[in-house]
N, C-alpha and C positions, 0 to 999 in steps of 0.2 A: 834759563832754568831757575825755578824758584829755590830759595834757600831752604834747607831742611829745618823742620820744627824741632823743638826740644824733645818732644815725644819720639820723633823719628831717630834722633841721635841716641836717646836712651835705649830704645828697643834694639837698635843696631848694635850698640856697644854691649848690651847685655847678651845678645845672641852670640857675639864673638867670644866673650869670656866664658859663657856657659858651655857652648859647643866645643871650644878648645879643651876645656877641662874634661868634659865628658868623653871626647874622642881620645884624649891622651890616656885617661884611666881605662877605657875599654880596650884600646889597642895594646896597651902596655909596651909601647915602642920606646927605644932608647937611642935609636940611630938618628943622626942629623937629618937624613933624607926623609925619614918617616915623620919627624917633627915638622919639617918644612912643608910636607904635603898636608898635614893636619892643620897647620896654621893658615895655609893658603885656602883650604876648604872652609875653615871657620870665618875667614875674612869675606869670602864670597857669600857665605850664608848670612853674615851680618849685613852686607850691602843689600842683599835681596830683601831681608827683613826691613831695613830702613827705607827702601824704596817703596815697598808695598804697605807700610804702616799707614793708617788712615790719616790723611792731612785734613785740617778743618776746611769745610766748604764755606766760601764767602757768599752770602746771599744778601740781596737788597732788603730794605725794610718791608717792602710790599711784595716780596717774592712769594710765589706759591710754594707750599710744602713739597718736599721731595716726592716724586711719584705722581704729582697732580699735574695734569696737562694745563698749560697756560692758555688763556683765552686772549685772542688778539683784540686790540682796541677796535671798537665799533661792532664787535660780534656779540650778540646776545647769548648769554649762557642759558642752557636748558634747565628749567626748574621743574619740580614735580607738577605744578599747575599748567605749565606750557608744554609738557611732554606730549608727543603725538600718541594717539590711542592706537594700540595694536591689539587686535582681537585674539591672536594666537601667537604669543612670543615663542621663539624657538627655545630660549633659555630664560626662565623667569629671573634668575639672579643677574644675568647680564643686562636685562631690561631695566633694572632698578637705577634710579638716580640718587646719588648720595644726598643726605640731608645737609642743609646749610649749616656752617659752623659759626660759632661766635668769633668776633674779631680777636679776642684774647688768645684763642688757640693758634691763630696764624702768626702771631708776633714771636720772633725768636727770643729765647731766654738768655739774658746776659748775667753772668755771676761776677 
C-alpha cells in the first residue's frame, strides 16, 4: 500500500478536528460515552476523507492525457483526412474526429 501524501494527511486531520468540534457543539453531550462515540465517528470520517483524497497520478513523459484512448504501437491513428466517408452519420457529434494538438499541450506541467 502506498504511503499517504501530505495532502491526504492534512485533509484527514482537518476532517477529524473540524467534525469532532462540530459534533460536540451540536450534540452538547458531556457524558464519557457520548464523547467516545463522537470521537470514534470523527476518526472514521477522517480516515474516509484521507483515503478518498485525490492522490497525484504518475504519468510517463509521453503518456496520453486523461480520458484519451491510447493508440497501440503499429496502429495508425484516424485523422480527419483518413477518416472514412459516411453519407448519413447517426450522430454528427460522435462522427467528428478531434483536431490534432500541439506537442506543448501534451507535456505535463511541473512547478
